N, C-alpha and C positions, 0 to 999 in steps of 0.2 A: 884536224884542220882548224884554222882560226875562223871565228865568226863573231859578229856583234849580237849579243844575247840580252834579251829583256829579263831583268830580275824583279823589278818593281818600278812604280812610277818614278821617273827622273833618275833611273839607275840602269844605264846601258853599259855593258862591259864587253871587251874583246877577250874571248875565252877559247880554249880548246874544246871542240865538240867532236863527236864521231863523224867520220867521213860518210857521205851518203852512198847508198848502193841501189842497184836496180831492184825494185820490189814488184814490178808488173811488166809484162812484155811491151807495153806502150811507153815505158819510161826511157829517159835519157839522162846522162850525167854531164853537166856543163862545168868546165873550168872557167871561173869568172875572171874576165879581164878588166871590167869596170862596173861599178854600181853607184847608186846615188841615194842620198837622203831626200825623201819626199815630204811635203807638208803633211800628208796623211800619216806619216810615221810619227809626227809630233803629237797627234791625238793619242797614240799609244804611249809615247814618252811621258805625256802629261797625265796619263791614267784616266782618260775620259771615255775610252772604248771598252766595253765589257768583253770578257772571254779571253783575256791574256793570262798566261801561266809562266811562272819563273822557268827560265831555260829556253824560251821560245827564241828562235833565230829571226832577226829582223830583216826587213828590206824586200821591196817588190819591183825595183827598177834596176835591171842588171842585164848583162850580156857576156858572151864569151865564146869558147870553143867546145864543141862536142867531143868528149873523150870516151864515152861509152854509150852504146845504143841497145835497147831491148829488142828482142826478136820481132815484136809487133810494130816497131817504129822504123825498121830498116829500109822500108820503101820510101820514107820521107826524109830521113837524116842519115848521115854517115859520119864516122869519126873524122874530125878535122874541119867540119862545117863551122862557119862563123854565124852566130845567131844572136838576135835580141829576143828576150823572153818577155811576152806580154804579162802584165800583172794578173790578168784574168785567165784562169785555167779552164779550158773548155774541151768537150769531147768531139765536137764537130758532127755529131750524129743525132742528138735529141731534137725535139720539135723546136725549141728555142734557138739552138745553134743553126738549124736549117733556115731559120728566119734571119740569121745574122745577129741575134741578140745574145752575143757570147758571154756577157757579164751576168746573165741569168741562166746559164747552162744548168740543166736539170740533173746532171750526172756528176759533176766534178767536185761538189762539196761533200767530203766524206763525213761531215757532221751535219748532214741535211736535217736531221730531226731537231737539233738545237736551233738552227736557223728558222725552221718552220714554226717552232714555238714562239719565236720573237716576231717574225715577219708574216706568218700565215702560210708562206710557201718558201722553199729554199731558193737561194741565189747561188752563183758560181763559187767554186773554191778560189781563194786568192793566196798568193805567196806572201809569207812574212806578216800575216795579219792575225786577226783573232781566231779563236777556235770556233766561233760562229761561222767563219768562212773556211773551215777545214783544218785549221791549225797546221798548215804546211810550212816547213822551214823556208826561210826567205833567202834573198840573194846577196845580203851583206856578209859574204862568206867567200872562202876560197873555191868551194865546189857546191853545186846545187843539184838535187834530184828534180827533174821536170816530169810530172805526170802528164799523160796524154800528149807526149812530146811530138808525136806525129802531126798533131794539129797546133799545139801550143808553142809556136815559135814563129819568128820572122827571119828568113834567111837573108844574109847580107853578103854581097859580092866581096871577095877578098881583094885587098890591096887598093881599093878605089876610094874608100871613105874612112875617116878616122873613127875610133870608138866614140869620141865626143860628139861627132856629127850625127850618129845614129842611135846612141844609147837611149835618148828620150822618146824613141818610137815605142818603147815599152809602156809608157804611161803619159807623161805630161804633154807631149805634143799631140797625140790623138785625143787626149782629154780636153785640151783647149780647143781643138778642131771640132770635136763633137758638140761642145758647149755652144759654138757658133752655129753649126749646122742645125742644131735644135731650134735656133732662132729663125730659121728659114730667111736668111738675110736678103734684103732687097736693095736695089741701087740707091734708093732715097732714104734708107734707114739710118737712124742714129742708134748705135749700140753702146750702152754704158756697162762697164765691167768693174765690179767691186773686187779689189784685191790685186796688187801688182807683184805678187809672188810668182813662182815659176809657172803655175797654170795660168794665172792672169796674163803673164807675158806672152805665153803661147796663144792665148785667146785673142790678145791684141793683134798679133801678127796674122792669125787665122782670119779675123774679121776684115783686116785689110786685104788679104789675098782673096777672100770671098766677096769683096766688092762693096762693103758697107760705105755709105757716104761720109759718115762721121763716127769716130770711135773715141770714147771717153774712158779714162781709167781713174779710179778712186782709191786712194791709199793715204798713208801718213808718213811713209819712209821716203825721204828725198831721193836717195839713190835708186830706189825702185821706181818711183815716179819718173825720174830722168830716163831710165831704161825704157819704160813704156812710151814716153814721149819720143825717144829715138826710133821706136818702132812704128810711129805714126799716130799715137793717141794724144788727145788733149788731157793733161793731168789735172786732177782736183785733189788737193791736200785737205782732208776732212778736219784736220786740227787747226788750220788757219783760214779756211773758207767754209761758207755754208754750202753743203752739197745741194740742198733744195734750190737755193737761189742761183747757183752756177748752172745747174741743169736747166732751170727755166730760161736763163740767158742764152744758153747754147742751143736750145730747141724752140725758141720763140714762144715759150710758155706752154708748149704742148706736152713736154716730157719725152724721154727716150722711148723709141718704138720697142726696143728689146733690151732686157737687163740680164746680166750674167753674174751669178754669185760664185766667185772663185775663192771664197774665204771658208765657208762651212761653219762648223760647230764652235769655233773659238774666235768669234768676232771680237775685235779689240776696241770698239768704241768705248769711250770712258766718260764722256760728259753728258750723256743722255739718261733720262729717267729709266727707259726700258733696259739699257745696258746695266745700270746699277741693280735693277730688279733681277735680271738674269744672273748676274754674278752672285748675288745673295742667295738665290734659290739653288744655283749650282753648288755653292760652297757647302750647303747642308743636304745635298743629294736629293733635292725636290724637283730638279730639272737637269737633264743631261747635256743640253746644247744651248748655245747663246745665239738666238736667231735675229739679232739686230739687223743684219743685212737683208734678210728675207722681208722683214717688216718695211724697211726703207725702200726696197725695190718695189714692193706692192704699192706703196704710197706714191712714188714718183713716176711709175710707168704710165705711159699713155694708155687710155682705154683701148681694149681689144689687142693689147700688146702681149709679149711673151716673157715669162720669167724662166731662164735656163739655169739649172743648179748642178754644176759639176762638183761644188764644194761638198765635202763629206759631212753627213750628219749621222749621229750614232743612236739616237733614241727619241726622247720626248722633248717637244718645245712647248712653250706656254705663250698665251696672249697672241695667238696667230690670227691675223686679220682676215678670216675667211669671208666675212661679209663684204669687205672692200674688194677682195679678189673676185667674188662672184658678181657683184654689181658692176664692176668695171669690165667684166668679160675677159679677164686675163687667163692665159694658158700657162700652166706650169709643166715644164719638162725636166726630168731629173735622170739620175742613174749613174752607176759605175760605167766605165767606158767599154764599149764593144771594140776593143783595140784593133783586132784584125780586120774589122769592117773597113778601116780607113788606111791601113799601113801600106798597101800597094801604091796608092795614090801619093801618100806623104813621102815614101821613099823615093818615088819618081821626082817629086818636087825638090827634095834634097839633092839628088843627083844632077838635076838641071840647074841648080844654083838659085832657085826661087827663094829658098830660106836655108840658113845654117843654124840649126837649133843650139849649137854650142855657145851662141852669144850669151846665154843665160848663166853660164858657169862662172862663178867668182872664186871658188876654192877647190883645189885638187890636192888630196892628202892620202897617205897610206891608210889601209884599213884600221890599223892599230890606233890611229888618231880619231877614229869615228866617234867614240863616246864623248870626247871634248867638243867635237863639231856639232853634235846634237844640240848642246846648249848654245853654242855660237849661232847656229841656224835659228833655233827657237827664239832667242833674244834679239835676233837681227843685229848682232854685233859685227864689227869689222867689215861692214858693207856686205854681209853675207846674203846672197840670193839663192845660189844653188851649189851644193857640195857634191863633188864626184870623189869616190873612194877607189883606190887601186889596191886590190888584195895582194 
């Protein structure tokens, strides 16, 4: 079959790889009908996440049709079922899964010993990501093996919704939603969101749906800010405006109540001393992540506020203002998304017309065009905000 394969940083290729097969009774094989390139994939593309190996199949945002089911998954799935696959692989039975903490499943990471060495304890297995999260083949492919498939799926009614409407239930929609839920939004809240990429766009819509009084979105790409504004946010372009001054104006000098980092480890601030410091240290491998957004959120957030961090970080950050965070009484909430905790509600909202997540798609191309689209997406060329691939 064809799949997008990581060979080395900035080298993704569409290659022939072996077809997946059932390896465990709880497995299923999915024929992929649509998949997407996620901002998290760019951290792998740029070489900032440890644990990648040449030949790894990329992608963790995909959906399709069940074509084979292991004996242990037949009570939950049957051939012909239409499913979206969450990027977090979970068993549904361990202590964390019983609590709904699916992204820290204690069972699904087959390289748990590696994760434990880095993190102290293992987290869940993830599709198409590093070997620290199991090294599972991803969904930017014609077919995918889904482990723990009896639990790791979202069943979609046939014939009622397009792939494009439901595809993002596997990652960016519940990720943006969880980011806002972590803020415990109140009717008088101002929520500021850094990053107007796909997750930031979903966070904007989620904050509006969950009733925040004012939503602000910070970025520098005009078309992304325009999309956020169309969704109900007040845009701030950090290259032409002072973020601190604009936030003061919009909040009466109090600062936003809640702040969301939808950027993660590759913040692109260019004119600040801390960003120059981070880029220099990252270039010589003395720091893995660029935490400019984290620092800025801690500085501007109203005391007793919340910092919600759906943006991916891979390792160590420097000059982190812990004294500022402690003295202001800020709460930090982070984590990979517990996808299936949210998807019943989100699917209902899509079916009822409250939101159509396909608004974020700017490019739809064949799988073979995927390698070129990685660069287009990374460099924000051609107005690219979200890429959908058709195997």
